[in-house]
MARLODO-982494 format. One record per atom (N, C-alpha, C): x, y, z; residue number from 0; residue in three letters; atom name. Coordinates in Angstrom, 1 decimal. Layout:
BEGIN
{px:X; py:Y; pz:Z; seq:NUM; type:ALA; atom:CA}
...
END
This chain:
BEGIN
{px:116.3; py:85.4; pz:100.0; seq:0; type:MET; atom:N}
{px:116.1; py:86.5; pz:100.9; seq:0; type:MET; atom:CA}
{px:114.6; py:86.7; pz:101.2; seq:0; type:MET; atom:C}
{px:113.7; py:86.5; pz:100.3; seq:1; type:THR; atom:N}
{px:112.3; py:86.6; pz:100.5; seq:1; type:THR; atom:CA}
{px:111.9; py:85.6; pz:101.6; seq:1; type:THR; atom:C}
{px:112.4; py:84.4; pz:101.5; seq:2; type:GLY; atom:N}
{px:112.1; py:83.4; pz:102.4; seq:2; type:GLY; atom:CA}
{px:112.5; py:83.7; pz:103.8; seq:2; type:GLY; atom:C}
{px:113.7; py:84.3; pz:103.9; seq:3; type:TYR; atom:N}
{px:114.2; py:84.7; pz:105.2; seq:3; type:TYR; atom:CA}
{px:113.3; py:85.8; pz:105.8; seq:3; type:TYR; atom:C}
{px:113.0; py:86.8; pz:105.0; seq:4; type:LEU; atom:N}
{px:112.2; py:87.9; pz:105.6; seq:4; type:LEU; atom:CA}
{px:110.9; py:87.4; pz:106.1; seq:4; type:LEU; atom:C}
{px:110.2; py:86.6; pz:105.2; seq:5; type:THR; atom:N}
{px:108.9; py:86.2; pz:105.6; seq:5; type:THR; atom:CA}
{px:108.9; py:85.2; pz:106.8; seq:5; type:THR; atom:C}
{px:109.8; py:84.2; pz:106.8; seq:6; type:ALA; atom:N}
{px:109.8; py:83.3; pz:107.9; seq:6; type:ALA; atom:CA}
{px:110.3; py:83.9; pz:109.2; seq:6; type:ALA; atom:C}
{px:111.4; py:84.6; pz:109.1; seq:7; type:PHE; atom:N}
{px:112.0; py:85.2; pz:110.3; seq:7; type:PHE; atom:CA}
{px:111.0; py:86.1; pz:111.0; seq:7; type:PHE; atom:C}
{px:110.4; py:87.0; pz:110.3; seq:8; type:VAL; atom:N}
{px:109.4; py:88.0; pz:110.9; seq:8; type:VAL; atom:CA}
{px:108.2; py:87.2; pz:111.5; seq:8; type:VAL; atom:C}
{px:107.7; py:86.3; pz:110.8; seq:9; type:ARG; atom:N}
{px:106.5; py:85.5; pz:111.3; seq:9; type:ARG; atom:CA}
{px:106.9; py:84.7; pz:112.6; seq:9; type:ARG; atom:C}
{px:108.0; py:84.0; pz:112.5; seq:10; type:GLU; atom:N}
{px:108.5; py:83.2; pz:113.6; seq:10; type:GLU; atom:CA}
{px:108.8; py:84.0; pz:114.9; seq:10; type:GLU; atom:C}
{px:109.4; py:85.2; pz:114.6; seq:11; type:LEU; atom:N}
{px:109.8; py:86.0; pz:115.8; seq:11; type:LEU; atom:CA}
{px:108.5; py:86.6; pz:116.4; seq:11; type:LEU; atom:C}
{px:107.5; py:87.0; pz:115.6; seq:12; type:THR; atom:N}
{px:106.3; py:87.6; pz:116.1; seq:12; type:THR; atom:CA}
{px:105.3; py:86.6; pz:116.6; seq:12; type:THR; atom:C}
{px:105.1; py:85.5; pz:115.9; seq:13; type:PHE; atom:N}
{px:104.0; py:84.6; pz:116.3; seq:13; type:PHE; atom:CA}
{px:104.4; py:83.2; pz:116.6; seq:13; type:PHE; atom:C}
{px:105.7; py:82.9; pz:116.5; seq:14; type:GLY; atom:N}
{px:106.2; py:81.6; pz:116.8; seq:14; type:GLY; atom:CA}
{px:106.1; py:81.1; pz:118.2; seq:14; type:GLY; atom:C}
{px:106.1; py:79.8; pz:118.4; seq:15; type:ALA; atom:N}
{px:106.1; py:79.2; pz:119.8; seq:15; type:ALA; atom:CA}
{px:107.5; py:79.2; pz:120.4; seq:15; type:ALA; atom:C}
{px:108.5; py:79.2; pz:119.5; seq:16; type:ASP; atom:N}
{px:109.9; py:79.1; pz:120.1; seq:16; type:ASP; atom:CA}
{px:110.3; py:80.4; pz:120.8; seq:16; type:ASP; atom:C}
{px:111.2; py:80.3; pz:121.7; seq:17; type:ASP; atom:N}
{px:111.8; py:81.4; pz:122.4; seq:17; type:ASP; atom:CA}
{px:112.4; py:82.4; pz:121.3; seq:17; type:ASP; atom:C}
{px:112.2; py:83.7; pz:121.5; seq:18; type:PRO; atom:N}
{px:112.7; py:84.6; pz:120.5; seq:18; type:PRO; atom:CA}
{px:114.2; py:84.5; pz:120.3; seq:18; type:PRO; atom:C}
{px:115.0; py:84.1; pz:121.3; seq:19; type:GLY; atom:N}
{px:116.4; py:83.9; pz:121.2; seq:19; type:GLY; atom:CA}
{px:116.7; py:82.8; pz:120.2; seq:19; type:GLY; atom:C}
{px:115.9; py:81.7; pz:120.3; seq:20; type:GLU; atom:N}
{px:116.1; py:80.5; pz:119.4; seq:20; type:GLU; atom:CA}
{px:115.8; py:80.9; pz:118.0; seq:20; type:GLU; atom:C}
{px:114.8; py:81.7; pz:117.8; seq:21; type:VAL; atom:N}
{px:114.4; py:82.2; pz:116.4; seq:21; type:VAL; atom:CA}
{px:115.6; py:83.0; pz:115.9; seq:21; type:VAL; atom:C}
{px:116.1; py:84.0; pz:116.7; seq:22; type:ILE; atom:N}
{px:117.1; py:84.8; pz:116.2; seq:22; type:ILE; atom:CA}
{px:118.4; py:84.0; pz:115.9; seq:22; type:ILE; atom:C}
{px:118.7; py:83.0; pz:116.7; seq:23; type:ASP; atom:N}
{px:119.9; py:82.2; pz:116.4; seq:23; type:ASP; atom:CA}
{px:119.7; py:81.3; pz:115.2; seq:23; type:ASP; atom:C}
{px:118.5; py:81.0; pz:114.9; seq:24; type:ARG; atom:N}
{px:118.3; py:80.1; pz:113.7; seq:24; type:ARG; atom:CA}
{px:118.6; py:80.9; pz:112.4; seq:24; type:ARG; atom:C}
{px:118.4; py:82.2; pz:112.4; seq:25; type:TYR; atom:N}
{px:118.6; py:83.0; pz:111.2; seq:25; type:TYR; atom:CA}
{px:119.8; py:83.9; pz:111.2; seq:25; type:TYR; atom:C}
{px:120.5; py:84.0; pz:112.4; seq:26; type:HIS; atom:N}
{px:121.6; py:85.0; pz:112.5; seq:26; type:HIS; atom:CA}
{px:122.8; py:84.3; pz:113.2; seq:26; type:HIS; atom:C}
{px:124.0; py:84.6; pz:112.7; seq:27; type:ALA; atom:N}
{px:125.2; py:84.1; pz:113.2; seq:27; type:ALA; atom:CA}
{px:125.5; py:84.6; pz:114.6; seq:27; type:ALA; atom:C}
{px:126.4; py:83.9; pz:115.3; seq:28; type:PRO; atom:N}
{px:126.8; py:84.5; pz:116.6; seq:28; type:PRO; atom:CA}
{px:127.5; py:85.8; pz:116.4; seq:28; type:PRO; atom:C}
{px:127.2; py:86.8; pz:117.3; seq:29; type:GLY; atom:N}
{px:127.7; py:88.1; pz:117.2; seq:29; type:GLY; atom:CA}
{px:127.0; py:89.0; pz:116.3; seq:29; type:GLY; atom:C}
{px:125.8; py:88.5; pz:115.8; seq:30; type:PHE; atom:N}
{px:125.0; py:89.3; pz:114.9; seq:30; type:PHE; atom:CA}
{px:124.7; py:90.7; pz:115.4; seq:30; type:PHE; atom:C}
{px:124.7; py:91.7; pz:114.5; seq:31; type:GLU; atom:N}
{px:124.5; py:93.0; pz:114.9; seq:31; type:GLU; atom:CA}
{px:123.6; py:93.7; pz:113.8; seq:31; type:GLU; atom:C}
{px:122.6; py:94.4; pz:114.2; seq:32; type:GLN; atom:N}
{px:121.8; py:95.2; pz:113.2; seq:32; type:GLN; atom:CA}
{px:121.8; py:96.6; pz:113.6; seq:32; type:GLN; atom:C}
{px:122.0; py:97.4; pz:112.6; seq:33; type:VAL; atom:N}
{px:122.0; py:98.9; pz:112.8; seq:33; type:VAL; atom:CA}
{px:120.7; py:99.3; pz:112.0; seq:33; type:VAL; atom:C}
{px:119.7; py:99.8; pz:112.7; seq:34; type:ASN; atom:N}
{px:118.4; py:100.2; pz:112.1; seq:34; type:ASN; atom:CA}
{px:118.2; py:101.6; pz:112.4; seq:34; type:ASN; atom:C}
{px:118.2; py:102.4; pz:111.4; seq:35; type:ASP; atom:N}
{px:118.0; py:103.9; pz:111.5; seq:35; type:ASP; atom:CA}
{px:119.0; py:104.5; pz:112.5; seq:35; type:ASP; atom:C}
{px:120.2; py:103.9; pz:112.5; seq:36; type:GLY; atom:N}
{px:121.3; py:104.4; pz:113.3; seq:36; type:GLY; atom:CA}
{px:121.3; py:103.9; pz:114.7; seq:36; type:GLY; atom:C}
{px:120.4; py:103.0; pz:115.1; seq:37; type:ILE; atom:N}
{px:120.3; py:102.4; pz:116.4; seq:37; type:ILE; atom:CA}
{px:120.9; py:101.0; pz:116.3; seq:37; type:ILE; atom:C}
{px:121.9; py:100.7; pz:117.1; seq:38; type:VAL; atom:N}
{px:122.5; py:99.4; pz:117.1; seq:38; type:VAL; atom:CA}
{px:121.7; py:98.4; pz:118.0; seq:38; type:VAL; atom:C}
{px:121.4; py:97.3; pz:117.3; seq:39; type:LEU; atom:N}
{px:120.6; py:96.2; pz:118.0; seq:39; type:LEU; atom:CA}
{px:121.5; py:94.9; pz:118.0; seq:39; type:LEU; atom:C}
{px:121.9; py:94.4; pz:119.1; seq:40; type:ASP; atom:N}
{px:122.5; py:93.2; pz:119.2; seq:40; type:ASP; atom:CA}
{px:121.5; py:92.1; pz:119.5; seq:40; type:ASP; atom:C}
{px:121.9; py:90.9; pz:119.8; seq:41; type:ARG; atom:N}
{px:121.0; py:89.8; pz:120.0; seq:41; type:ARG; atom:CA}
{px:120.0; py:90.1; pz:121.2; seq:41; type:ARG; atom:C}
{px:120.6; py:90.5; pz:122.3; seq:42; type:ALA; atom:N}
{px:119.8; py:90.8; pz:123.5; seq:42; type:ALA; atom:CA}
{px:118.7; py:91.9; pz:123.2; seq:42; type:ALA; atom:C}
{px:119.1; py:92.9; pz:122.5; seq:43; type:LYS; atom:N}
{px:118.1; py:94.0; pz:122.2; seq:43; type:LYS; atom:CA}
{px:117.0; py:93.5; pz:121.2; seq:43; type:LYS; atom:C}
{px:117.4; py:92.6; pz:120.3; seq:44; type:LEU; atom:N}
{px:116.4; py:92.0; pz:119.4; seq:44; type:LEU; atom:CA}
{px:115.4; py:91.1; pz:120.2; seq:44; type:LEU; atom:C}
{px:115.9; py:90.4; pz:121.1; seq:45; type:VAL; atom:N}
{px:115.1; py:89.5; pz:122.0; seq:45; type:VAL; atom:CA}
{px:114.1; py:90.4; pz:122.8; seq:45; type:VAL; atom:C}
{px:114.6; py:91.5; pz:123.3; seq:46; type:ALA; atom:N}
{px:113.8; py:92.4; pz:124.1; seq:46; type:ALA; atom:CA}
{px:112.7; py:93.1; pz:123.2; seq:46; type:ALA; atom:C}
{px:113.1; py:93.3; pz:122.0; seq:47; type:HIS; atom:N}
{px:112.1; py:94.0; pz:121.0; seq:47; type:HIS; atom:CA}
{px:111.0; py:93.0; pz:120.7; seq:47; type:HIS; atom:C}
{px:111.3; py:91.7; pz:120.6; seq:48; type:ALA; atom:N}
{px:110.4; py:90.7; pz:120.2; seq:48; type:ALA; atom:CA}
{px:109.3; py:90.5; pz:121.2; seq:48; type:ALA; atom:C}
{px:109.6; py:90.6; pz:122.4; seq:49; type:ARG; atom:N}
{px:108.6; py:90.3; pz:123.5; seq:49; type:ARG; atom:CA}
{px:107.3; py:91.2; pz:123.4; seq:49; type:ARG; atom:C}
{px:107.5; py:92.5; pz:123.3; seq:50; type:PRO; atom:N}
{px:106.3; py:93.4; pz:123.2; seq:50; type:PRO; atom:CA}
{px:105.6; py:93.2; pz:121.8; seq:50; type:PRO; atom:C}
{px:106.4; py:92.9; pz:120.8; seq:51; type:ALA; atom:N}
{px:105.7; py:92.6; pz:119.5; seq:51; type:ALA; atom:CA}
{px:104.8; py:91.4; pz:119.5; seq:51; type:ALA; atom:C}
{px:105.2; py:90.4; pz:120.3; seq:52; type:ARG; atom:N}
{px:104.4; py:89.2; pz:120.4; seq:52; type:ARG; atom:CA}
{px:103.1; py:89.5; pz:121.1; seq:52; type:ARG; atom:C}
{px:103.1; py:90.5; pz:122.0; seq:53; type:LYS; atom:N}
{px:101.9; py:90.8; pz:122.8; seq:53; type:LYS; atom:CA}
{px:101.0; py:91.8; pz:122.0; seq:53; type:LYS; atom:C}
{px:101.6; py:92.6; pz:121.1; seq:54; type:ASN; atom:N}
{px:100.8; py:93.7; pz:120.6; seq:54; type:ASN; atom:CA}
{px:100.5; py:93.6; pz:119.1; seq:54; type:ASN; atom:C}
{px:101.2; py:92.7; pz:118.3; seq:55; type:VAL; atom:N}
{px:100.9; py:92.5; pz:116.9; seq:55; type:VAL; atom:CA}
{px:99.9; py:91.4; pz:116.7; seq:55; type:VAL; atom:C}
{px:98.8; py:91.6; pz:116.0; seq:56; type:VAL; atom:N}
{px:97.8; py:90.6; pz:115.8; seq:56; type:VAL; atom:CA}
{px:97.9; py:90.0; pz:114.4; seq:56; type:VAL; atom:C}
{px:98.4; py:90.8; pz:113.4; seq:57; type:ALA; atom:N}
{px:98.5; py:90.3; pz:112.1; seq:57; type:ALA; atom:CA}
{px:99.7; py:91.0; pz:111.4; seq:57; type:ALA; atom:C}
{px:100.3; py:90.3; pz:110.4; seq:58; type:LEU; atom:N}
{px:101.4; py:90.9; pz:109.7; seq:58; type:LEU; atom:CA}
{px:101.2; py:90.6; pz:108.2; seq:58; type:LEU; atom:C}
{px:101.7; py:91.6; pz:107.4; seq:59; type:GLU; atom:N}
{px:101.8; py:91.3; pz:105.9; seq:59; type:GLU; atom:CA}
{px:103.2; py:91.9; pz:105.6; seq:59; type:GLU; atom:C}
{px:103.8; py:91.1; pz:104.6; seq:60; type:LEU; atom:N}
{px:105.1; py:91.5; pz:104.2; seq:60; type:LEU; atom:CA}
{px:105.1; py:91.6; pz:102.7; seq:60; type:LEU; atom:C}
{px:105.3; py:92.7; pz:102.1; seq:61; type:ASP; atom:N}
{px:105.4; py:92.9; pz:100.6; seq:61; type:ASP; atom:CA}
{px:106.8; py:93.1; pz:100.3; seq:61; type:ASP; atom:C}
{px:107.4; py:92.1; pz:99.7; seq:62; type:VAL; atom:N}
{px:108.8; py:92.1; pz:99.3; seq:62; type:VAL; atom:CA}
{px:108.9; py:92.7; pz:97.8; seq:62; type:VAL; atom:C}
{px:109.5; py:93.8; pz:97.7; seq:63; type:HIS; atom:N}
{px:109.6; py:94.5; pz:96.4; seq:63; type:HIS; atom:CA}
{px:110.8; py:94.2; pz:95.6; seq:63; type:HIS; atom:C}
{px:112.0; py:94.1; pz:96.2; seq:64; type:ASP; atom:N}
{px:113.2; py:93.8; pz:95.6; seq:64; type:ASP; atom:CA}
{px:114.2; py:93.1; pz:96.5; seq:64; type:ASP; atom:C}
{px:114.9; py:92.1; pz:95.9; seq:65; type:THR; atom:N}
{px:116.0; py:91.4; pz:96.7; seq:65; type:THR; atom:CA}
{px:117.2; py:91.3; pz:95.8; seq:65; type:THR; atom:C}
{px:118.3; py:91.2; pz:96.4; seq:66; type:LEU; atom:N}
{px:119.6; py:91.0; pz:95.6; seq:66; type:LEU; atom:CA}
{px:120.5; py:90.1; pz:96.5; seq:66; type:LEU; atom:C}
{px:121.2; py:89.2; pz:95.9; seq:67; type:LEU; atom:N}
{px:122.2; py:88.4; pz:96.5; seq:67; type:LEU; atom:CA}
{px:123.4; py:88.4; pz:95.6; seq:67; type:LEU; atom:C}
{px:124.5; py:88.8; pz:96.2; seq:68; type:ALA; atom:N}
{px:125.8; py:88.8; pz:95.4; seq:68; type:ALA; atom:CA}
{px:126.9; py:88.4; pz:96.4; seq:68; type:ALA; atom:C}
{px:127.3; py:87.1; pz:96.2; seq:69; type:GLY; atom:N}
{px:128.3; py:86.6; pz:97.1; seq:69; type:GLY; atom:CA}
{px:127.8; py:86.5; pz:98.5; seq:69; type:GLY; atom:C}
{px:128.5; py:87.2; pz:99.5; seq:70; type:ASP; atom:N}
{px:128.0; py:87.2; pz:100.8; seq:70; type:ASP; atom:CA}
{px:127.3; py:88.4; pz:101.2; seq:70; type:ASP; atom:C}
{px:126.8; py:89.2; pz:100.2; seq:71; type:ARG; atom:N}
{px:126.0; py:90.4; pz:100.4; seq:71; type:ARG; atom:CA}
{px:124.6; py:90.2; pz:100.0; seq:71; type:ARG; atom:C}
{px:123.7; py:90.8; pz:100.7; seq:72; type:VAL; atom:N}
{px:122.3; py:90.7; pz:100.4; seq:72; type:VAL; atom:CA}
{px:121.7; py:92.1; pz:100.5; seq:72; type:VAL; atom:C}
{px:120.6; py:92.4; pz:99.8; seq:73; type:ALA; atom:N}
{px:119.9; py:93.6; pz:99.9; seq:73; type:ALA; atom:CA}
{px:118.4; py:93.3; pz:99.7; seq:73; type:ALA; atom:C}
{px:117.6; py:94.1; pz:100.3; seq:74; type:ALA; atom:N}
{px:116.1; py:94.0; pz:100.1; seq:74; type:ALA; atom:CA}
{px:115.4; py:95.3; pz:100.3; seq:74; type:ALA; atom:C}
{px:114.3; py:95.4; pz:99.6; seq:75; type:ARG; atom:N}
{px:113.4; py:96.5; pz:99.9; seq:75; type:ARG; atom:CA}
{px:112.0; py:95.9; pz:100.1; seq:75; type:ARG; atom:C}
{px:111.4; py:96.2; pz:101.2; seq:76; type:TYR; atom:N}
{px:110.1; py:95.5; pz:101.5; seq:76; type:TYR; atom:CA}
{px:109.3; py:96.5; pz:102.4; seq:76; type:TYR; atom:C}
{px:108.0; py:96.2; pz:102.4; seq:77; type:THR; atom:N}
{px:107.1; py:96.9; pz:103.2; seq:77; type:THR; atom:CA}
{px:106.5; py:96.0; pz:104.2; seq:77; type:THR; atom:C}
{px:106.6; py:96.3; pz:105.5; seq:78; type:LEU; atom:N}
{px:106.0; py:95.5; pz:106.6; seq:78; type:LEU; atom:CA}
{px:104.8; py:96.2; pz:107.1; seq:78; type:LEU; atom:C}
{px:103.6; py:95.5; pz:107.1; seq:79; type:HIS; atom:N}
{px:102.4; py:96.0; pz:107.6; seq:79; type:HIS; atom:CA}
{px:102.1; py:95.2; pz:108.9; seq:79; type:HIS; atom:C}
{px:101.9; py:95.9; pz:110.0; seq:80; type:ALA; atom:N}
{px:101.6; py:95.3; pz:111.2; seq:80; type:ALA; atom:CA}
{px:100.2; py:95.8; pz:111.8; seq:80; type:ALA; atom:C}
{px:99.3; py:94.9; pz:112.0; seq:81; type:ASP; atom:N}
{px:98.0; py:95.3; pz:112.6; seq:81; type:ASP; atom:CA}
{px:98.2; py:95.1; pz:114.1; seq:81; type:ASP; atom:C}
{px:98.0; py:96.2; pz:114.9; seq:82; type:MET; atom:N}
{px:98.2; py:96.2; pz:116.3; seq:82; type:MET; atom:CA}
{px:96.9; py:95.8; pz:117.0; seq:82; type:MET; atom:C}
{px:97.1; py:95.3; pz:118.2; seq:83; type:ARG; atom:N}
{px:96.0; py:95.0; pz:119.1; seq:83; type:ARG; atom:CA}
{px:95.0; py:96.2; pz:119.3; seq:83; type:ARG; atom:C}
{px:95.6; py:97.4; pz:119.2; seq:84; type:THR; atom:N}
{px:94.8; py:98.6; pz:119.4; seq:84; type:THR; atom:CA}
{px:93.9; py:98.9; pz:118.2; seq:84; type:THR; atom:C}
{px:94.1; py:98.2; pz:117.1; seq:85; type:GLY; atom:N}
{px:93.3; py:98.5; pz:115.9; seq:85; type:GLY; atom:CA}
{px:94.1; py:99.3; pz:114.9; seq:85; type:GLY; atom:C}
{px:95.2; py:99.8; pz:115.3; seq:86; type:VAL; atom:N}
{px:96.1; py:100.6; pz:114.4; seq:86; type:VAL; atom:CA}
{px:96.8; py:99.7; pz:113.4; seq:86; type:VAL; atom:C}
{px:97.0; py:100.2; pz:112.2; seq:87; type:ARG; atom:N}
{px:97.9; py:99.5; pz:111.3; seq:87; type:ARG; atom:CA}
{px:99.1; py:100.3; pz:111.0; seq:87; type:ARG; atom:C}
{px:100.3; py:99.7; pz:111.3; seq:88; type:LEU; atom:N}
{px:101.5; py:100.4; pz:111.0; seq:88; type:LEU; atom:CA}
{px:102.1; py:99.8; pz:109.7; seq:88; type:LEU; atom:C}
{px:102.6; py:100.7; pz:108.9; seq:89; type:SER; atom:N}
{px:103.3; py:100.3; pz:107.6; seq:89; type:SER; atom:CA}
{px:104.6; py:101.0; pz:107.5; seq:89; type:SER; atom:C}
{px:105.6; py:100.2; pz:107.3; seq:90; type:ASN; atom:N}
{px:107.0; py:100.8; pz:107.1; seq:90; type:ASN; atom:CA}
{px:107.7; py:100.1; pz:105.9; seq:90; type:ASN; atom:C}
{px:108.3; py:101.0; pz:105.1; seq:91; type:GLU; atom:N}
{px:109.1; py:100.5; pz:104.0; seq:91; type:GLU; atom:CA}
{px:110.5; py:100.4; pz:104.6; seq:91; type:GLU; atom:C}
{px:111.1; py:99.3; pz:104.3; seq:92; type:ILE; atom:N}
{px:112.5; py:99.0; pz:104.9; seq:92; type:ILE; atom:CA}
{px:113.5; py:98.7; pz:103.8; seq:92; type:ILE; atom:C}
{px:114.6; py:99.3; pz:103.9; seq:93; type:PHE; atom:N}
{px:115.7; py:99.1; pz:103.0; seq:93; type:PHE; atom:CA}
{px:116.8; py:98.4; pz:103.8; seq:93; type:PHE; atom:C}
{px:117.1; py:97.2; pz:103.4; seq:94; type:LEU; atom:N}
{px:118.0; py:96.4; pz:104.2; seq:94; type:LEU; atom:CA}
{px:119.3; py:96.0; pz:103.4; seq:94; type:LEU; atom:C}
{px:120.4; py:96.1; pz:104.0; seq:95; type:PHE; atom:N}
{px:121.7; py:95.7; pz:103.4; seq:95; type:PHE; atom:CA}
{px:122.4; py:94.8; pz:104.4; seq:95; type:PHE; atom:C}
{px:122.8; py:93.6; pz:104.0; seq:96; type:GLY; atom:N}
{px:123.3; py:92.6; pz:104.9; seq:96; type:GLY; atom:CA}
{px:124.5; py:91.9; pz:104.4; seq:96; type:GLY; atom:C}
{px:125.2; py:91.3; pz:105.4; seq:97; type:GLU; atom:N}
{px:126.4; py:90.5; pz:105.1; seq:97; type:GLU; atom:CA}
{px:126.1; py:89.1; pz:105.7; seq:97; type:GLU; atom:C}
{px:126.4; py:88.0; pz:104.9; seq:98; type:LEU; atom:N}
{px:126.2; py:86.7; pz:105.4; seq:98; type:LEU; atom:CA}
{px:127.4; py:86.1; pz:106.0; seq:98; type:LEU; atom:C}
{px:127.2; py:85.3; pz:107.0; seq:99; type:ALA; atom:N}
{px:128.3; py:84.5; pz:107.6; seq:99; type:ALA; atom:CA}
{px:128.6; py:83.3; pz:106.6; seq:99; type:ALA; atom:C}
{px:129.7; py:82.6; pz:106.8; seq:100; type:PRO; atom:N}
{px:130.0; py:81.4; pz:105.9; seq:100; type:PRO; atom:CA}
{px:128.9; py:80.4; pz:106.0; seq:100; type:PRO; atom:C}
{px:128.2; py:80.2; pz:107.1; seq:101; type:ASP; atom:N}
{px:127.1; py:79.2; pz:107.1; seq:101; type:ASP; atom:CA}
{px:125.8; py:79.7; pz:106.5; seq:101; type:ASP; atom:C}
{px:125.8; py:80.9; pz:105.9; seq:102; type:GLY; atom:N}
{px:124.6; py:81.4; pz:105.3; seq:102; type:GLY; atom:CA}
{px:123.6; py:82.2; pz:106.1; seq:102; type:GLY; atom:C}
{px:123.9; py:82.2; pz:107.4; seq:103; type:ARG; atom:N}
{px:123.1; py:83.1; pz:108.3; seq:103; type:ARG; atom:CA}
{px:123.5; py:84.5; pz:108.2; seq:103; type:ARG; atom:C}
{px:122.7; py:85.5; pz:108.6; seq:104; type:LEU; atom:N}
{px:123.1; py:86.9; pz:108.5; seq:104; type:LEU; atom:CA}
{px:124.0; py:87.2; pz:109.7; seq:104; type:LEU; atom:C}
{px:125.1; py:87.9; pz:109.3; seq:105; type:GLN; atom:N}
{px:126.1; py:88.3; pz:110.3; seq:105; type:GLN; atom:CA}
{px:125.9; py:89.8; pz:110.7; seq:105; type:GLN; atom:C}
{px:125.5; py:90.6; pz:109.7; seq:106; type:ARG; atom:N}
{px:125.4; py:92.0; pz:110.0; seq:106; type:ARG; atom:CA}
{px:124.3; py:92.6; pz:109.1; seq:106; type:ARG; atom:C}
{px:123.5; py:93.5; pz:109.6; seq:107; type:VAL; atom:N}
{px:122.5; py:94.2; pz:108.8; seq:107; type:VAL; atom:CA}
{px:122.5; py:95.7; pz:109.1; seq:107; type:VAL; atom:C}
{px:122.4; py:96.4; pz:108.0; seq:108; type:VAL; atom:N}
{px:122.2; py:97.9; pz:108.2; seq:108; type:VAL; atom:CA}
{px:120.9; py:98.2; pz:107.4; seq:108; type:VAL; atom:C}
{px:120.0; py:98.8; pz:108.1; seq:109; type:SER; atom:N}
{px:118.7; py:99.0; pz:107.5; seq:109; type:SER; atom:CA}
{px:118.2; py:100.4; pz:107.8; seq:109; type:SER; atom:C}
{px:117.3; py:100.9; pz:106.9; seq:110; type:SER; atom:N}
{px:116.7; py:102.2; pz:107.1; seq:110; type:SER; atom:CA}
{px:115.2; py:102.0; pz:106.8; seq:110; type:SER; atom:C}
{px:114.4; py:102.7; pz:107.6; seq:111; type:SER; atom:N}
{px:113.0; py:102.5; pz:107.4; seq:111; type:SER; atom:CA}
{px:112.3; py:103.9; pz:107.4; seq:111; type:SER; atom:C}
{px:111.1; py:103.8; pz:106.7; seq:112; type:ARG; atom:N}
{px:110.3; py:105.0; pz:106.7; seq:112; type:ARG; atom:CA}
{px:108.8; py:104.6; pz:106.8; seq:112; type:ARG; atom:C}
{px:108.1; py:105.4; pz:107.5; seq:113; type:THR; atom:N}
{px:106.6; py:105.1; pz:107.7; seq:113; type:THR; atom:CA}
{px:105.9; py:105.5; pz:106.3; seq:113; type:THR; atom:C}
{px:105.1; py:104.6; pz:105.9; seq:114; type:VAL; atom:N}
{px:104.3; py:104.8; pz:104.7; seq:114; type:VAL; atom:CA}
{px:102.8; py:104.7; pz:105.0; seq:114; type:VAL; atom:C}
{px:102.0; py:105.2; pz:104.2; seq:115; type:ALA; atom:N}
{px:100.5; py:105.1; pz:104.4; seq:115; type:ALA; atom:CA}
{px:100.1; py:103.6; pz:104.5; seq:115; type:ALA; atom:C}
{px:99.3; py:103.3; pz:105.4; seq:116; type:ALA; atom:N}
{px:98.8; py:101.9; pz:105.5; seq:116; type:ALA; atom:CA}
{px:98.1; py:101.5; pz:104.3; seq:116; type:ALA; atom:C}
{px:98.3; py:100.2; pz:103.9; seq:117; type:GLY; atom:N}
{px:97.7; py:99.8; pz:102.7; seq:117; type:GLY; atom:CA}
{px:97.6; py:98.3; pz:102.5; seq:117; type:GLY; atom:C}
END
């Protein structure tokens, strides 16, 4: 789970591959994420990645807890993003997911909260 979080976020934000290719590498067809009550499908995730690629200059990911049980995963981590404007955004994220048979994520429900930059 730690490998997924670290690799996916970095590739989506800073990678040379098309955001859709990155999403497909880590997520099964029909993937859906519900983040803070907002449903994000593949197209919405691709649209979200484009401004992140323009505005984020550095990322740090602190993985605090992970759990894998059968086809279920959970993680608690803090994402720190340094923005082109000089602002640092820090969010603690609680993620619960379901894996597809091929090991890619099929569904994610997550909740986040802003924390002091650190």
